[in-house]
C-alpha positions in Angstrom: 24.2 32.9 34.4 23.5 32.3 37.9 23.8 28.9 39.7 21.3 27.5 42.0 20.8 24.0 43.7 18.4 22.8 40.8 20.9 23.7 38.2 23.7 21.9 40.1 21.3 18.9 40.5 20.7 19.0 36.6 24.5 19.3 36.0 24.9 16.2 38.1 22.2 14.3 36.2 23.7 15.2 32.9 26.9 13.4 33.8 25.1 10.2 34.3 25.3 9.2 30.7 22.6 7.2 29.0 19.9 6.1 31.4 16.7 4.0 31.2 13.3 5.8 30.7 12.0 3.7 33.6 14.7 5.0 35.8 13.7 8.5 34.9 10.1 7.7 35.5 10.6 6.3 38.9 12.0 9.4 39.9 9.2 11.4 38.8 6.5 8.8 40.3 8.4 7.3 43.1 5.0 6.1 45.0 3.8 3.8 42.1 4.9 0.6 40.5 7.6 1.1 37.6 5.2 0.0 35.1 2.7 2.8 36.2 5.5 5.2 36.7 6.6 4.4 32.9 3.2 4.7 31.5 2.5 8.2 33.3 5.7 9.6 32.4 5.2 8.8 28.6 1.9 10.4 28.7 3.5 13.4 30.5 5.9 13.9 27.6 3.1 13.8 25.0 1.5 16.5 26.6 4.4 18.8 25.1 4.2 18.8 21.5 7.1 21.0 21.2 9.1 18.5 23.6 8.2 15.6 21.4 9.6 17.6 18.3 12.9 18.4 20.1 13.3 15.0 21.2 12.7 13.6 17.7 15.2 16.1 16.3 18.0 14.8 18.6 17.0 11.0 17.8 14.1 9.8 20.0 12.2 7.0 18.5 9.0 6.0 19.6 9.8 2.8 21.6 13.1 4.0 22.8 14.0 2.6 26.4 17.1 4.7 26.9 17.6 8.4 27.0 20.7 10.2 26.0 22.0 13.2 28.1 20.7 15.7 25.6 17.3 13.9 25.6 17.1 14.0 29.2 18.1 17.6 29.5 15.2 18.4 27.0 12.9 16.6 29.3 14.1 18.7 32.3 13.7 21.8 30.5 9.8 21.0 29.8 8.9 18.9 32.8 11.2 20.4 35.4 13.4 18.2 37.7 11.8 15.3 39.6 
């Protein structure tokens, strides 16, 4: 596998451990309020039924506020890096 900058960035993010959904949402939507960022981020996730299925398989619950490294990796796989 060939490494590039985005993979290295993703690798660094995986090392962060558990992170809040809001923190990741703000990375995707840095120019809006945290509340709007969170709402938009959740809408983005639900645009990908396959992503929801995979996230549920690794333990994502409907009102979960924290993301595990594996859940975050799946989100990056579908949405790309922020």
